[in-house]
N, C-alpha and C positions, 0 to 999 in steps of 0.2 A: 528264501523262508517260505512254508505252505502259508497259503492263503488264508484258511478256515483260522481265524484266532485261536481257537483250544489247541488244535495241532501244534500251531508253530508255537505256542507257550509251551508242551510239553517236549517238544523237539528240545527248544531250547534247554528247558530243565534237564532233559536226558542228557543232553552234553555235559551239562554241569557236573551232573551226578557222575558219570562216568568216567569224566577226569579225575574225580577224587575215589575211584573203585566202591561208589554206593550203586546199589540196584535201581532199575529202571522206576520212576516216577507214577503213582498213579494219580490217575484224575477224577477229582470227587463233585461235580457240578451239581447245581441247583435243579431238582428235576423238573422244572419246567422250561428247561432250556433243552431237555432231551425230547419233548412230546410236542405234539403239533405238526402243522402244515411248515416244512423246511425248517425245522430246527437247527438254531444255531451248534448245537453239539451234534456230531456224526458217529454215533458209536460205531458202525461198521469201519468208518475210516480210519479211526483210532484203534479199534481191532487190528486191521490191516497193519498199521505201524507200530505194532507191538506193546500196544499200551493197554491197561486195566482201567474200568470207567464202573466208580460206585457212585451212583449219585444219592443226593440229600433232599428234603426227609420226606419220605412218602409214607401216608399213613391210608391211602384210599384205595382198597382193592384194584377197583378201575386202571388206576393208576400202576399199581402194581403188576399187573397182567398185560400192560401197555409197555413196561419197561423189561420186563421179563421176554416178552414177544421181541426186545429188541436185543435180547442176549447180554445185559450189563453184567457186570461180573459179581455185583452185590447189590444192596439197598440198604440205607440206613433208613432206620422207622423209629419210631415212638411205641409202636402196635409188632412187636414181635410176634404175638401170639395170631393176629390176622396174616400177616408175611408168612408165617408158617404153614398156616391153613391155603392160603392160596398157593404156594409153593407145591404142596401136595397134589390139590387139583391139577395144576400145569404140567407136574408130573407124569400123574397118571394119564391125561391126554394126549402126554408126547413121549410115550415109551423109548422111543428112539434118541431120543435126547438125555438119557439117565445121567451120564456123564456130566454134562453140564448141570444139573439139577443137584447131582451129588457134590459137586464143587462149589455151589451157589454160599454168597458170603451174607448171610442174615446178621445185620449190625444193630445192636439194639441201641438206640439213639439216648445217651446220658441214662445208659442202664435199660430205659424203658420207660418214659416219663410220661406214656399215655395209661400205665396201669399204677404207678407209684409216684409221689415225690421224687423229682429228678436227683440225678446225681448223688444218691445216697445208697448204702450198702441194703436197703431193701429194693430200690430201683434197679440194682445189679443183680439182687439175687431173682426178680422175677425174670428179667433177661436171660437168666441161666436155666429159670424153671423150665422157660419156654426154647429151650436149647438156640439160642443165639451163638453164630461161631465168633462173634465179634463185641465186645463190650465198647461201646465209643463213649467219649465222655472230654470233658476238658478241663484244662489247668491255668491258675495262677500261681504265683511264688510268692510266699508271706515273708515276714519279716526276718524269720529263723530259719530261711532258704530252705523250704518246703515244698514241695507240688500239691499244692491245695486242690481238691476236686472242686472246681464252680464254674458255671457258664460266665457269670457275668466278674466285671472288676472288682464290683462290690457284693458283699452279701445282701442280696434281694428283700427287702423286710416285705415281700408279695409271697415269698418262699420260707423266710424264715423269723425265728422271733427269740426275746432274750429268753432263757432258761429260767432266770427267777422271775420272768412275769414283768418287769419293767419295760416301759413304750420303747419300742424298735423301728422307727419310720427311716423314709428318705431323709429326713433333716440331720439324722444323727447315725447315718449310714456307715458302715465301717467297710473300707477297701480290705482285699486280700493282701494287698502289699504291706500295709501299717499295721498287722495283726499277727501275731504268732498262731502255728499251729495249735499249741497247746492252749492258748488263750481264746480261739475258735470252737474248740471242743469241750470248753468249759462253759463259754457265755453263750454258744447259738443251739437253736434245734431249727433243723428246716423241714418240718414235716407237714405245712400249709397245703393245702389241695388247691392245685391251680386251673383255670379253664384253659382249654386249648384246642388243638384240631382233634377233637375226639368226642365222644358223646358225654355229658356231664353223668356223674353218678359212676363212670367206669375206674376213676383214679382214685384210688383207697391208701389212707394210712392205716388201716388195721394192723395193729402189729401181729394180732393172731396167725396173721396169713402170710408174716416174714419171720418164721422160726428160726432159719439160720443167722439173720441178721440178729434176732434178738440173743442167741447163744455167742455169738461172735462178739457183741457189744460188752456182754459180762465175761468174757474171756481179756477184752481187751480194758477192761474198767471205764467205760465210756457211759456219760449220765444216760444216754438214749442212743439207740440205732440209728437216729436221724442227725446225731450230729454231722458237721463238714467233715469228711473224709478227706484222703491224701493219697497218692498215686501208691506209695510203699504200703500203706493200709488195706488198699484195695488188692493189690496183690497176695496178701495176706490173708483178706477174706475171701478170695478165689480158692486159695489153696485149703482153707478151712471150711470151705462150701464143698469142695471134691471130698476130703475126709468126711465130713458131715455123712453124704450120701455112700460113701464106699465100706465105710466100717463104722458109720459114729450111729446117731440117733434116727438116722433118715433113712438106713440100709432096708429098712421093711418097707419103705413106699414103692409102689409098682414101677415109679419112672426111674427109681435111684440108679440103677445099672447106666442109663443114658445120661442121667441129669451128671453122675459121678464122670462119664468118660468125656463128655463135653466139654465140662468146666476143667477137665487135666490139661486141653489142650486150648481152650478159649483164647483169642488174640485180644489185644487191646489197643484199639485206636485213639490215641490221646492228642487233643487240639492245644497248641499254646495259644493262648486267650490274650492275643496283644494284635492290635492292628497296625498296618505302615504307617505310622502317624507318628508326629513328636511325641517324647515323654513328659510328664509335668518333672519340674525338679523333687528330686527327695527333700521331703520336711514340709510341703506344700499340704495345708490343710483342707480338711473336707469343706471348709466354710468357703475357700477361697474357689473351689470347683462349680462349675454350672450344674445347676441341677437336673439329674437326668431327664428325660421324657419319654414315655412308654412307646417303645418300637423304635425309638432313635439310638442310633449309634454314636460314640462318644466321639469328639473330635481332637481329643489326647487321650493318651494313653497313662493313666494313675499306676503304673504297672512297673516290673524292672523293666531294664533294656532287654532287646533280642538275645543278646549273647549270655545274662544271667538266666534268661527262661530256659536256654538249650543245655547249659552247663550243668543246672536242677535237674530239671527232666531227665535229657539222658543219662547225668550220674546216676541216678535212682535206679534209673533201667538198666545198667551197665553193673550196678553194684548186687544187683538181684537176679543177674544174669539171664534177661528175659529179652534178650535183644530179639532171639527168633521167635517170640510171639509177640512183640509191640512194634507200633509204626505210628510216628508221627504226622500229626496234619495240620495244617493251619491256612488262613487267608492272607497273613502275614510271610512272604515267600521268602523274608530275609532269614527268619527262622530256621526254614526247609534247606536253606542253600549251607547254613553253620550247621545243621544235622549231616547234611552229605560229605561237607568238609571234615568234619571233627569225628563224626560217629556213624562211618560208611555201611557198618553193618545193619543200622535201624531204617528199613524204608520211611519213605515220606509219600504224603497225600496232600496234593494241591486243590485246595478248594475254590470253588470258583461260582461266581454269581452271574453277572451281567455280561457278554463279549463285549460292551463297551469298558469296561474298567479294566480292562486287559491293555488297553493305550493308555493309561494314565499312570502318576506317579504312584500310585498304588503298588504298583511292577516295579521290583528293581530292574534298571535299566539292562543289565544283560539278560532279560528275561521280556523286555518289552515289547510290545509291536509295535512299530514304527506309526 
């Protein structure tokens, strides 16, 4: 087994994928593990072994340039606008590497959360406006077995509010597992502005800047463009966006042709938001769960089980014939192995953070470094 923990992980992951006819998995590491002196992720070594590397989540132009100099295959970012500007500058400075820059993956994190409230049609719209080649997003599974798009296991009161104005706090938080998609879109609007790793005042929820989302919400009979959306609806939204600029109201926009062409082929990087931890029994009440603390991961999953996650998400992908444009990513490698075994046409992305975690029970035994 290779001595580098990330290469060891990916070598074992590829062995599993190939055994089931699935493509070579991609490593998606925390960007800090690629930078600095003697970083634990060796991009050149991984490339030599045949692995692509797409780090997360980079918003600083200097770090973007450093990663580009390492020749990573893509970058997941909250600011696709900044990344596109950096790419343009770097491509101009390195004309001999035109093929590399032409094939680079600009992955808009949660749609482009540095510019719009995350994981909503307006955030996906702004990602597409900046010609992101991938829309990165997160999913949970609702009570009616829909792949709801949201980062946390519950609809976070810092992002979401009750549409009727009644108080919504952590004390009465609603978990994705415990609500139907229809109820979520009737009860919640997730348009609150958040602070984050980007200058204040850049993120906005001004709907005049999201014309495609407004038109789409009207077509879908949604109470707001900022209701919680789901994967199948995202597929419809991107098709709607494509038509909006190809033949619809946006066709006179100077960027219309580029936007329509890009949206017609944009990829979807969809994370299963489950951790390799025990699941709470079905029926557990919110009152019985520990109160979430800012910045801390949960110690159990109040979610569906890994198999249900995979069956639900991959079922939606296959029913919509989106296997060629979708990939599944996760920190929970159990779900990725299930995807490789049961849906081998869908590529997998292995999300990683510290090298130490790769030797723990966080990783399935077949992939774990001794």
